[in-house]
C-alpha positions as CSV (number, residue, x, y, z in Angstrom):
1,M,-49.4,-139.0,125.1
2,T,-50.7,-142.4,126.2
3,A,-51.9,-142.6,129.8
4,M,-53.0,-145.8,131.9
5,S,-56.0,-146.1,133.5
6,L,-56.7,-148.2,136.5
7,D,-60.3,-149.9,137.1
8,V,-62.6,-149.0,140.0
9,A,-61.7,-152.1,141.9
10,S,-57.5,-151.3,142.1
11,V,-57.8,-147.6,143.1
12,E,-58.7,-148.1,146.4
13,G,-55.5,-150.2,147.1
14,F,-53.2,-147.7,145.3
15,R,-50.6,-146.1,147.7
16,L,-48.1,-143.7,146.5
17,R,-44.6,-144.1,148.6
18,Q,-44.0,-140.6,148.1
19,G,-45.7,-137.5,146.5
20,L,-44.0,-136.1,143.0
21,S,-43.9,-132.9,142.0
22,W,-42.1,-131.0,139.1
23,H,-42.2,-127.9,137.5
24,D,-43.5,-127.3,134.5
25,P,-42.1,-124.1,132.7
26,D,-44.5,-123.9,130.2
27,I,-46.9,-123.2,132.5
28,D,-45.2,-121.6,135.3
29,C,-46.2,-124.0,138.0
30,T,-45.4,-126.7,139.8
31,L,-47.6,-130.0,139.4
32,V,-47.8,-132.0,142.3
33,I,-49.2,-135.8,142.5
34,S,-50.0,-136.9,146.4
35,Q,-52.5,-138.7,148.4
36,P,-53.4,-137.4,152.1
37,S,-51.9,-140.6,153.6
38,T,-48.7,-139.9,151.6
39,D,-48.7,-136.2,152.6
40,R,-51.0,-135.3,155.7
41,G,-49.7,-131.5,155.6
42,L,-50.4,-130.9,152.1
43,W,-53.7,-132.3,152.3
44,T,-54.6,-130.1,155.2
45,E,-53.6,-127.1,153.7
46,Y,-55.6,-128.2,150.6
47,A,-59.0,-128.6,152.3
48,A,-58.4,-125.6,154.5
49,G,-58.1,-123.4,151.4
50,A,-61.2,-125.2,150.0
51,Q,-63.1,-124.6,152.9
52,R,-61.7,-120.8,153.4
53,N,-63.2,-120.6,149.3
54,Y,-66.4,-122.1,149.7
55,L,-66.8,-120.0,153.3
56,K,-66.0,-116.9,151.3
57,H,-69.0,-117.8,148.6
58,G,-71.3,-118.5,151.5
59,V,-71.7,-121.9,150.1
60,E,-69.7,-124.0,152.9
61,R,-72.4,-126.7,153.0
62,C,-71.7,-127.8,149.8
63,A,-68.0,-128.3,150.3
64,P,-67.1,-131.8,148.8
65,V,-63.8,-132.1,151.4
66,P,-63.6,-132.6,154.8
67,T,-63.3,-129.7,157.2
68,P,-59.9,-129.8,159.3
69,S,-62.1,-130.8,162.0
70,C,-63.4,-133.9,160.2
71,S,-60.0,-135.0,158.2
72,S,-58.9,-137.7,160.7
73,R,-59.6,-140.5,157.7
């Protein structure tokens, strides 16, 4: 398999017009490629789940993702 890499300078300008998803029967999962500006609902769901898990383990101060209250970017 060949994958193209993006240089660091071009990543900031990369925008998806829409999210992409497909079901992979080999792993029985749906894979998703998206970004916050393309799919705000998915990002909000991800950030809330991450925050719940950090809270569950008592390490919420270490959460690398914005909490819903500060995810207005």
